[in-house]
N, C-alpha and C positions, 0 to 999 in steps of 0.2 A: 136280770137284763137291765142295763142302763137306759133311761128314757132318752138321753142324749149325751154326747161326748163334748166337753168344752175345752180340753186341752189334748191335742193330738200330736204325737211324736212320729215322724218318719225318720228311719235310720237309713242313711244312703252311702253308697260307694260309687264307683264308676261303672257298675255293671248294668246290663239292660233290664234285669229284673228289679233293680233298685230304682230305675227311672220309671218303670210301670207303677212300682209302690208309691213313688213321689206323685205321679199324676192322679192315682187313686186317693191319696191323701189330701190333695187339693179339693177334690170333689166331696170327700167325706167332711172335710172342714167346712166347706160351703154348706152343705145340707144341714150341718149341725150349728151353724153361725159360731164356730169355735176359733181357737187360736192354734196356729200351727207352729210346731217346733221342728226344724230341720237339723239333724244331727249327723256329722261325719266324724268318724273316729279313725285316725291314721294308726295302723296296727304296726307299732315299733317293737313288739315283743320279740321278733326274730333277730334283733340286733344283739350282738354279744361277742362274737369271736374277733371282730375287727374294730376295736375302739377308736382308732384314728379314722375310720370311715364313717362312724355313727353320726357325727354332726352333718356331714354332707347328705347321708341317707334321710336324716330327719328333715332337713331343709328341703329335699326333693319331695318328700312325703307331704309336707306342708304346703309347698307350691302346687302340687297336684290336687290336694284337698281344696285349696283356695279356688283353683280353676273350676273344679266341679261345682263348688258352692256358688260361684258367680253365674255359671251357666244355669243353675237351677233357679237362683233368685230372679233371673230374667223371665222365667216361666210362671212365676207366682203372680196371678192376677191382682189388680189394685185393690180389690174388695176383700182380700184375704189378709188378716193380721197375722204376722209370723215373726219368729225369732230364729236366727241362724247361728249354730254353734259348730266349731271345729275343735276337736279334742284329739288327744293321742293316748295310746296305751292299748289295753286288751279290749277290743270292740265289744264282745259280748258283756263283760263286766261293766264297761262304761255306759252302755245302753240301759242296762237294768238300774244302775245307780242313777243315771240322769232321770229316768222315769220316776224313781222313788223321790228324788230331791225336788222335782218340779210338780209332783203329784199328777202325773199324766194319766188321762183316762183311758187312752187307746194308743197302741203302738202299731204302726204299719211298717213292714219291711219285705224284701224279696225273699224268695225261697232259698236262694243261694246267692253268694256274693262273687267277688273276683277272685281269681287265682285258681290254679289247678288243685292245689291241696285242699281248699275250702270246698271245691266241687266234689272231690273224692270223699270228703266227709259228709256229703249230702246236706250242706247248709248247717254246719255245727254252730255257728253264731245264732242263726235263727232258731234252731232247736233249744239252745241255751236259754235264749230270751223267752221263748214260749214257755219253757219250764220254770222259769225264775222271775219273770216280770210281776210287778204288783197290780197289773192291770190286764185288760183283754189285749191280745195280739192278733193283728190280721195279717196273714202271710198272703202275699200277692205272687202269682206265677206269671 
């Protein structure tokens, strides 16, 4: 068991569980005097059949991710050091890869994310991260 966590990653989307994970991450970051990494990954893997619409859909996803990130940044207290990142691709793979690249000590995320399909899979992104992350993962309900 780690004595303390110095690099904490919270992976968020627009879901209520992600917001709760974000709040928990702020508290864990404060208790550990750590650096917080806030990551949003726009899932663009479902694009394919309509190439002419892809640019429009990607721009919409980027705009939505930017709005979520701005609202979260407003909630981060001044005493918390943080880095915010918006990426696109496969969320489960991107979260694990980012944790490896940044040598993250702890990942926090919601049990399930947005979308009916992800809820039907009972949080497939969370399950993948739990099973493949290079560090501990805290799942917040």
